[in-house]
C-alpha positions in Angstrom: -6.6 -33.2 -44.1 -9.1 -35.6 -42.5 -7.9 -38.1 -39.9 -9.8 -41.0 -38.4 -8.9 -42.8 -35.1 -10.8 -46.0 -35.4 -11.8 -47.9 -32.2 -13.5 -51.2 -31.7 -17.3 -50.7 -32.3 -18.0 -52.0 -28.8 -16.1 -49.1 -27.2 -18.4 -46.5 -25.6 -17.6 -43.0 -26.9 -18.4 -41.3 -23.6 -16.4 -38.7 -21.7 -16.7 -40.8 -18.5 -15.1 -43.8 -20.2 -11.5 -44.0 -18.9 -10.4 -46.8 -21.3 -6.7 -46.2 -22.1 -7.2 -46.6 -25.9 -10.0 -44.1 -26.0 -7.9 -41.7 -23.9 -4.9 -42.0 -26.3 -7.1 -41.5 -29.4 -8.8 -38.4 -27.8 -5.5 -36.8 -26.9 -4.1 -37.4 -30.4 -7.2 -36.1 -32.0 -7.1 -32.9 -29.9 -3.4 -32.4 -30.8 -4.3 -32.8 -34.5 -7.1 -30.3 -34.3 -4.8 -27.8 -32.8 -2.7 -28.1 -36.0 -5.8 -27.7 -38.2 -6.4 -31.3 -39.0 -10.0 -32.5 -38.9 -9.6 -35.5 -36.6 -12.4 -37.8 -35.5 -12.9 -40.7 -33.0 -14.6 -43.3 -35.1 -16.6 -46.0 -33.3 -19.9 -47.6 -32.7 -23.2 -46.4 -31.3 -23.1 -48.3 -28.0 -24.2 -46.5 -24.8 -24.1 -42.7 -24.4 -22.1 -40.7 -26.9 -21.0 -37.2 -25.6 -17.6 -36.8 -27.1 -17.6 -33.8 -29.5 -15.1 -35.4 -31.9 -17.0 -38.7 -32.0 -18.0 -40.1 -35.4 -20.3 -43.1 -34.6 -20.5 -44.7 -38.0 -19.5 -48.3 -37.2 -22.1 -51.0 -36.9 -21.9 -53.7 -34.3 -20.9 -57.1 -35.7 -24.0 -59.1 -36.6 -24.0 -62.9 -36.0 -27.7 -63.6 -36.3 -27.9 -64.3 -32.6 -25.7 -67.4 -32.8 -23.2 -67.4 -30.0 -21.2 -70.1 -31.7 -20.8 -68.0 -34.8 -19.6 -65.1 -32.6 -17.0 -67.3 -30.9 -15.9 -68.6 -34.3 -15.4 -65.1 -35.6 -13.5 -64.0 -32.5 -11.3 -67.1 -32.7 -10.6 -66.6 -36.4 -9.6 -63.0 -36.0 -7.3 -63.9 -33.0 -5.6 -66.7 -34.9 -5.3 -65.2 -38.4 -5.7 -61.5 -38.2 -8.5 -61.6 -40.7 -12.3 -61.7 -40.6 -14.8 -64.4 -41.7 -17.4 -61.7 -42.0 -16.8 -58.3 -43.7 -15.1 -56.9 -40.6 -15.9 -53.3 -40.0 -19.4 -52.3 -41.3 -20.4 -48.7 -41.7 -23.6 -46.7 -41.3 -24.1 -44.2 -44.1 -22.1 -41.0 -43.3 -22.1 -37.5 -44.7 -18.5 -37.0 -43.6 -15.7 -36.8 -46.3 -13.4 -39.8 -46.7 -10.3 -39.8 -44.5 -6.8 -39.1 -45.7 -5.3 -41.0 -42.8 -6.8 -43.9 -40.8 -5.3 -44.9 -37.5 -6.5 -48.3 -36.4 -6.2 -48.7 -32.6 -5.4 -52.3 -31.8 -7.5 -53.4 -34.8 -5.2 -55.3 -37.2 -8.1 -57.4 -38.5 -9.9 -54.3 -39.8 -7.3 -53.5 -42.5 -9.3 -55.2 -45.3 -12.5 -53.2 -44.7 -10.5 -50.0 -44.6 -8.5 -50.7 -47.7 -11.7 -51.6 -49.6 -13.6 -48.5 -48.6 -10.7 -46.0 -48.6 -8.1 -47.3 -51.0 -6.2 -44.0 -51.1 -5.9 -43.5 -47.4 -2.7 -43.9 -45.4 -3.4 -46.6 -42.8 -1.5 -46.8 -39.5 -1.8 -49.5 -36.9 -1.5 -48.2 -33.4 -0.5 -51.2 -31.2 -1.5 -50.8 -27.5 -1.2 -54.5 -26.4 0.0 -57.8 -27.8 -1.8 -58.6 -31.0 -2.2 -61.6 -33.3 -0.5 -63.8 -30.7 -1.1 -67.2 -32.4 0.0 -66.3 -35.9 3.1 -68.0 -37.3 5.9 -65.6 -38.3 5.2 -65.7 -42.0 1.5 -64.9 -41.5 2.3 -62.1 -39.0 4.7 -60.5 -41.4 2.0 -60.7 -44.1 -0.7 -59.2 -41.9 1.4 -56.3 -40.7 2.9 -55.7 -44.1 -0.5 -54.3 -45.3 0.0 -51.2 -43.1 1.8 -48.1 -44.1 3.1 -47.5 -40.6 3.0 -49.4 -37.3 3.3 -47.6 -34.0 3.8 -49.3 -30.7 3.2 -47.8 -27.2 6.4 -49.2 -25.8 9.7 -50.8 -26.7 8.4 -53.9 -25.0 5.6 -54.2 -27.5 7.8 -53.3 -30.4 10.4 -55.8 -29.5 7.8 -58.6 -28.9 6.4 -58.0 -32.4 9.8 -57.9 -34.1 10.9 -61.1 -32.4 7.7 -62.9 -33.5 8.0 -61.6 -37.0 11.6 -62.9 -37.2 12.9 -60.2 -39.5 16.2 -61.0 -41.2 17.5 -57.6 -40.1 17.7 -56.4 -36.5 14.6 -54.2 -36.8 11.9 -53.3 -39.3 11.8 -49.7 -40.4 7.9 -49.9 -40.3 7.9 -50.3 -36.5 8.1 -47.2 -34.3 7.8 -46.6 -30.6 5.7 -43.6 -29.4 5.6 -43.3 -25.6 2.4 -41.7 -24.3 2.1 -38.5 -22.2 -0.2 -37.5 -19.3 -3.7 -36.6 -20.2 -4.0 -32.8 -20.8 -7.0 -32.4 -18.5 -5.3 -33.8 -15.4 -4.1 -30.8 -13.5 -2.7 -31.7 -10.1 -2.5 -29.5 -7.0 -0.7 -30.8 -3.9 -3.1 -31.2 -1.0 -2.7 -32.3 2.6 -2.5 -36.1 2.3 -5.6 -38.0 3.3 -4.6 -41.5 2.1 -1.4 -43.4 2.7 -1.9 -45.4 -0.5 -4.1 -44.9 -3.6 -4.7 -47.3 -6.5 -6.4 -46.1 -9.7 -7.5 -48.5 -12.4 -9.7 -51.5 -13.2 -10.5 -54.1 -10.6 -9.5 -57.2 -12.6 -7.0 -59.9 -11.5 -4.2 -58.9 -13.9 -4.1 -55.4 -12.3 -3.0 -56.9 -9.1 -5.4 -55.2 -6.7 -5.4 -58.4 -4.6 -1.7 -58.0 -4.1 -2.3 -54.6 -2.7 -4.9 -55.9 -0.2 -2.5 -58.7 0.8 0.2 -56.1 1.3 -2.1 -54.0 3.4 -2.9 -57.0 5.6 0.7 -57.7 6.4 2.1 -56.7 9.9 3.0 -53.1 10.3 1.2 -49.7 10.4 -2.3 -49.6 9.2 -2.5 -48.1 5.8 -5.4 -45.8 4.8 -6.1 -47.0 1.3 -8.3 -45.7 -1.6 -9.1 -48.1 -4.4 -10.4 -46.0 -7.3 -12.2 -47.8 -10.1 -14.3 -50.8 -10.9 -14.3 -53.8 -13.2 -15.3 -51.6 -16.1 -14.3 -48.1 -17.1 -17.8 -46.6 -16.9 -20.2 -46.5 -13.9 -23.3 -48.7 -13.6 -21.8 -52.1 -14.6 -22.4 -55.1 -12.4 -19.4 -56.3 -10.4 -18.1 -59.8 -10.5 -16.8 -62.3 -7.9 -13.3 -60.9 -8.0 -14.5 -57.4 -7.1 -16.9 -58.8 -4.5 -14.0 -60.7 -2.9 -11.9 -57.5 -2.8 -14.8 -55.6 -1.2 -15.2 -58.3 1.5 -11.6 -58.4 2.7 -11.3 -55.1 4.6 -14.2 -55.9 6.9 -13.0 -59.5 7.5 -9.4 -58.3 8.3 -10.1 -54.9 9.8 -8.4 -53.1 7.0 -8.9 -49.4 6.2 -9.7 -49.6 2.5 -12.2 -47.4 0.6 -13.6 -48.6 -2.7 -14.9 -45.8 -4.8 -16.1 -47.5 -8.0 -15.5 -45.9 -11.4 -15.0 -42.1 -11.2 -14.6 -39.3 -13.8 -11.1 -38.0 -14.5 -11.5 -35.0 -12.1 -12.1 -37.4 -9.2 -8.9 -39.3 -10.2 -7.0 -36.1 -9.9 -8.5 -35.4 -6.5 -7.6 -38.9 -5.1 -4.0 -38.8 -6.4 -3.6 -35.3 -5.1 -4.4 -36.5 -1.6 -2.2 -39.6 -1.6 1.2 -40.1 -0.1 1.9 -43.1 -2.3 0.3 -44.3 -5.5 0.7 -48.0 -6.4 0.5 -49.8 -9.7 0.7 -53.5 -8.7 0.1 -55.2 -12.1 0.8 -58.9 -12.3 0.7 -59.1 -16.1 3.1 -57.8 -18.7 1.6 -54.2 -18.7 2.5 -52.8 -22.1 2.8 -49.1 -21.0 0.3 -48.1 -18.4 -1.3 -44.6 -18.7 -2.1 -45.0 -15.0 1.6 -45.1 -14.2 2.3 -41.9 -16.1 -0.6 -40.1 -14.4 0.5 -41.3 -11.0 4.0 -40.0 -11.7 2.6 -36.6 -12.6 0.8 -36.4 -9.3 2.1 -35.2 -5.9 2.3 -38.9 -4.8 5.4 -41.1 -4.8 4.9 -44.1 -7.0 5.5 -47.8 -6.4 4.9 -50.1 -9.4 5.6 -53.7 -10.6 8.6 -54.2 -12.8 6.7 -55.7 -15.7 6.3 -55.3 -19.4 6.9 -51.8 -20.7 6.5 -50.0 -17.3 10.2 -49.6 -16.6 10.5 -47.6 -19.8 8.3 -44.9 -18.2 10.8 -44.0 -15.5 14.6 -44.2 -15.8 15.5 -41.4 -13.5 14.2 -42.6 -10.1 10.6 -41.3 -10.4 9.2 -44.8 -9.6 10.1 -47.4 -7.1 9.9 -50.7 -8.9 9.2 -54.0 -7.1 8.7 -57.6 -8.3 5.2 -58.5 -9.4 2.9 -60.8 -7.3 5.0 -60.0 -4.2 3.0 -58.5 -1.4 6.0 -58.4 0.9 8.1 -56.3 -1.5 5.2 -54.0 -2.1 4.7 -53.6 1.6 8.3 -52.9 2.2 8.6 -50.3 -0.5 5.5 -48.4 0.6 6.4 -48.5 4.3 9.9 -47.2 3.4 8.4 -44.2 1.7 5.8 -43.6 4.4 8.5 -43.7 7.1 10.8 -41.2 5.2 9.0 -38.0 4.1 12.1 -36.6 2.5 12.6 -39.7 0.3 8.9 -39.8 -0.5 8.9 -36.2 -1.7 12.1 -36.7 -3.7 10.7 -39.8 -5.5 7.5 -37.8 -6.2 9.4 -34.8 -7.5 11.5 -37.0 -9.9 8.3 -38.6 -11.2 6.8 -35.2 -12.0 10.0 -34.1 -13.7 10.0 -37.2 -15.9 6.4 -36.7 -17.1 6.7 -32.9 -17.6 9.0 -33.2 -20.6 6.5 -34.8 -22.9 3.1 -33.6 -24.1 0.5 -35.1 -26.4 1.5 -32.4 -28.9 5.0 -34.0 -28.9 3.5 -37.5 -29.3 1.4 -36.3 -32.3 4.4 -34.6 -33.8 6.3 -37.8 -33.6 3.3 -39.7 -35.1 3.2 -37.5 -38.1 6.9 -37.1 -38.6 7.1 -39.8 -41.3 
């Protein structure tokens, strides 16, 4: 059997790209290959491509250099779930046609896939909120073209079901598949070097500014590592938000180290040397991989109670706090730093919660239908 995991053509198919959707697709493809399925990561030809399972056969959308046409296309996709242009466009490929196509957050690509591979089973893998402006009838019609719809959390599934306004309590086509920890993240407990570590993108919705505000509140001085940049890959220019974050420690005498984007091995190193890992998101995070990876580390975890994140821990492996609340974040972290026994207990519970699920389990659930 041949299986395609199709990503947006703008996604860089590089091993140093820490984008969550790419990570999920790679883990599922690896689990499929273990079972003898020929599984590929299908995307564009942007940037460096060094992933062995990559199949870069998608062309970048062409809009004749007209920014207005590009904006019109993006807006039309967002509002209707369809494309003005042909949607996905393919380079010639010598690969055999897929038996299964998994579209990762690409509901608008269904027409192109159905035309090109009419016999393939097509699955929509929903990582975030999609098609937000569609009325219920249009949303039902758009999603009804898929053979299966998989959501990364109950939060995302419930949100879609409510907007679809099904007459029954749930649609049999919707399924929830919680993710697992990346298989190449192997943690070893080290002597803690940092009081607090954040891993992720430096964008406002991730709440890094809430972390710096919490660090500036009265109390012991935290030694903080902020691991990541605005983008997932190194070399990209930073924006005013990142520059503002960088300027605060010097202005307020805070002990914060900014690393920029780092490869997965370095993420393991920083989390292994942390007393507490924080995930201070201020948006409705669907189901953060960063949270799962922090739970698998030797650090205790403090996270915002938003979106699908509470689903990731139901047995005390995460201390949840209200979002956009530096005082609550400060209190939760200080409480753990002051009580080593409690800190180690929370960390141990987090590791136990993540240890029971692998990507092989996720793939088995995906193919169970």
